[in-house]
N, C-alpha and C positions, 0 to 999 in steps of 0.2 A: 470662602475661607478668610478668616481674619489674618492681620499680619502675624499676631501672636501665635496662632494655630499653625502658620507655616513655618515660623521660627522653632516651635516646639517639635514639629515633625522633622526638621533638619537636624536637630541636636540629638535625636534617637539613633541608635545603630541601626542599619539596614537588618532585616531578620535572617537573610542568608549569611550575613557577616557575623551575627550572633552565634549562628549554629557552626560555622566555620571560620574561627578565629584567624585562619592563615590566608583568609580572602579579604582583600580591601573592600571598602564600601562601592556601591554602584554608582557610577558615573552616568548622569542623564544628558544627552545631547540631543538637539532639535534639528532635523534634517527636512529639508525641503524636497518633496518628491517631484518627479518631472512634470506633474499637472499642477504644481504649486500648493498641494495638500501638505500640511505640516505633519511629521510623524517622529515620535519619540523614541530614541534608540538608547537602551540600557547596556552599557559596556561594562562587564565585569573585569577590572584590572586585578590580576592576581600577584600575589607576592609570596615570597618563601618557597616556591616550587620551581625555580629556576628562571622564571621571566625577566627578560632583560630588554635593553633599549632595542635590540636587533628585531625581537618578535613582538614589539608592543602593538604595532598597527597591521598585524597580520592575522587573518582568519586561523583559528586553531586548526590542528589536523586531526585530534582525537580527544577523548576524555583522559588520556594518559600521558599528555605531553610533558617533556622535561626538557628545559632548555639549558645549554651551556655554550655561552658565546654565541656563535653563528650556527651552533649545531643544534638540533632537535632530535630527540630520541623518544619513541613511543612504543609502549608494549601491545600486544594484540587485545583487541577489544570484541567480544562477542564470538560469533561463529565464522566470521569472515577472515580468510586467510590468504592474502594476496602476496605474490612474488612478482618482482620486476624492477624496472628502473625509469625514471621519468623525469625529464626537465620541463620545467613549468614557469609560466609568469604568474604574477598576482591576478587577483580578480577584481571586480568592481569596486569592492569596499577595502582593498588592501593598499597599503602604501607601495611605491614602485620598488620592485624587487623581482629576482628569479630564485628558483630553488631547484636543487637537484636532489631526488628522492631515490633511496635505494631500500626496498622490501624484501623481506625473506619470510614467508608463511605468517604474515601479519606483524613481524617486528620491523619497525621503520626507522631509518636514519636519514635526516634531511639537512641539507647544507644551504643556507640562505647565500645569495649571490647578488652583486649588483644587478640593475636592470640591463642586460645585454639584449633580450628579446622583449619587445613591447606587447602587450595584451591586444587581442582583437578588439576593434573598435568601429561601430557603424553608427552614422547619423540617422536618425528616424524621426521624421516631420510628423506633428500631429495631424490627424485626419478629420477629426470632430470640429464642425465649426464653432460651436459654442467654446471648446476648450481654447481654440486658436483666438477666438476674441478676448477671452479672459487673459490670455497670456500677452497678447498685444496691449491691452488695457493697462496691464501692470508693468509694462515695459520689459517682459521677459522674452526669452528665445522660444520660438515656435516649434522646437525640436529637441530631442535628447540624445545623448550617446548610450548606445546599448554596448556594454562592454563585457568581455569573456575571457577567460585564461585560453592561452595557447598551451598545448602540451605536446611533447615529443618523446615517444619511448613506447614501452609496452608494460602490461600486467596480466599475471595469469591467475585465475582464481575460478573456483566452482565450475571446472570442466571446460573452460575457454580461455583464449588468449586475446585480450583487447590491445589493438594497435591504435596509438593517437600521433597524428602528424600535422596538428595545426590547431586552429580554434576549435573549442568545445562548446558550442552554442546551445545544446539541447535541442537542435531543430535539424531534422534529417536532410534539409536542402541546403544547409550551410556548414554543419559540422564535419570534422575531418576524423573520422575514426572507422575501424573495421574490427569485426569480432570472428574469430576463427574457433568454432567448436571442435574438442577432441573427438576423432571419428569413432573411437571405441566407447564415448561416453553419450552419443547421441541416440534418441529415442524417437521412433516414429509410431504414432498411434494408427492402428491397422483396424482396430474394432470398438465400437461404442454400443452396448447393448442395454436395454431395459426389460425388467421382470416384472411379472405380475404378482398378486398377492401371496400366491403359494410358492413364490421364488422360482417358478418356471419361465423360460425364455418367453417374452411377449414380441420383440422385433430388434433387428439391428438397424441403428439409425444411420442413414446415407450421409455421405461426406457433404461438406457445404463450403462455399467459397467462389472465388471467380470461375473456378473450372466446373462447377455445378449451379446453374442458375437457379433451379427450383429445389436444391437441396435443403436450404434453411425452412421453407414452408413445409416440405414433406417431413422433416424432423418435427416441427412443431405440431403437426398433424397427429404423428404417431405418439408423441409425448402426452398430448391431450386425450387420445384414445386409450392409453395405458392405465388399467386399474391402479388407484392409490389407496395408501391407508392414511386415515386422519385421527389424530389423537389431540387430546385437550390435556393442559397442563397448568400449573400456576407458576407465574414467575416469581422472582425474589420479593416483589412488592405485593404479591397476592392477585395481580391481573390475571384473569383467566384468557389463555391464548390457545389457537388451534394450530397444530402442525400438519402439513401434508408432505407424506413421505412417500418417496419412489426409489426402489432398488436399481442402481445402475452398475455396469461393469465396463472397464476400459482394458484393452490390450494393447502392448507396445512391442514393436520390433526393435531389438537392440543392435547397436553398431551401425556403422554406414560403409558401404563399398566392401572391401576385401575383409574389413573387422568384422563384418556380420558372421563370418565363419567361426568366430570365437564364440558366438552365442547361439548356434544352431541348435533348436529345440528348447531354447531357454528364454522364450518370451516373458516379459512382464505382465502379469495381469494384477488388477486391484478392483475389489468390489466396494461400493460405497453405498450410503443411504443418503439422497438428496432431500434436503430439508427446506420447507417454505414456510413461514410463520405468517399468522394473521395480523400481527402487530410486532412493534419493536421489542426486542428481548435483550435482557442484560442490564448492568449496573449503569451503563451510558445513555439508556434509553431517555428520549426527550432533552437531550443536551444537543450543543452543536456538533459533537462528534456521533451522537445517535447510536442506538442499539443494533444489533444484528437481525435483518428480516429474511435471512436464508443463507445456508451453505451446506457442505457435505460433510459426512464423517465416515470414517472406516469402519467396515463391517467385519465381524469375526466369523471364522468358518462355521456353517450350519446355522447362522443367526438369519431371522425374518425381521420384518418391520418393528413389530413391537419389542422384542428383546432388544434390538439394537437402540431403539428410541430410549427405552427404559434405562439401558446402561448410559446414554448420553445425559439424560435427566439427572441421575445420580451423581455423575460426575461434575456437572455443571451447577449442582445445587438448586435444581428445579424440582417441583412437586409434580410427579406423574398423576393425572386423573384417571384417564381411560380412553377408550375409542370415542371418537366424536359421535353424537346421534345422527342418523342418516334422516334428513328432512322428511323424504318421501315417505319412509317407514314410519316416522313419528306422526305424520299426517293421518297415515292409514290406522295407525293405533288409536288415536284420538276419535276417528270416525267410528270405528268399532264401539269404542267405550259409549259414544254418544248415541249409538244406534242410528246413524245416519247412512250407512252404507246401502241399505236396501230402500231407503226413501226416494220416492220419485217426486221430482219437483214439478208443480203444476205450472204450465206456460201458457200465455195466451195463444189461441190458434189463428 
């Protein structure tokens, strides 16, 4: 790119700024990664919505942040509604600080404090010889610092209480957190069944895990033996795709311990249609995100494979074609048409 081109590009307003005049232009920073590779960071500096010097170098809390001095206020966002109190340090990309956070059903008030407690920090040495050699040749350290927040407090959301009492490293061997589920909200799966083409019970799948060494192999064998329905449909781009459909049903026992008495005779049962596609499906097919290659959908009472899949196609904007041809039946039909069924082949003796 020529110098004139670069100058012209810098004179233009950023498209995000053009759409949202209350946002300042994007600031581009060059950051050196631990292995020496450069990475560009785009930091959007906000103006006119309460951003001030206290929160300028702190990772945002939500999409609804409002700043007033050292206080941050945020309204609920989405379906997540958390309640609790948490004392936290900054993260690896934040300036030195602590925060005291109060949450009530998604509403958040946060106070920025001086750095009384420091973040968790661990030195990690490079283990790959060529990276070590590159760092030494460039005169750089052969290690990097792995830094994470420390948090102390609790939050309650979605049927559980989460306790944090130290580093939050997202590594089960070093993170300091516990989760306690409400016993009256617990569900235990006690049955997983599969059904044939007429909707009749085919088999109950066995448990699998460390207590059942052969459970996984037995489940796969039963699922492979269960009759399935196959349908063809056209995706949004006209691609003809095949869907393999199997009816499944799961049952959960509700409650734990004495709380099971609250749900006697009231187990949760859900019937679904398991879908497996022969190719990626959806608007994101072929992209780095990719389309879906299979999932399950809820079935309505009295539905079988075709009715449920037709409803799915209509909802997702797909064109239902019909049942997939049976390869063996198609070969037999062709043989009949060509008069080859009763033809004896001469073979040398």
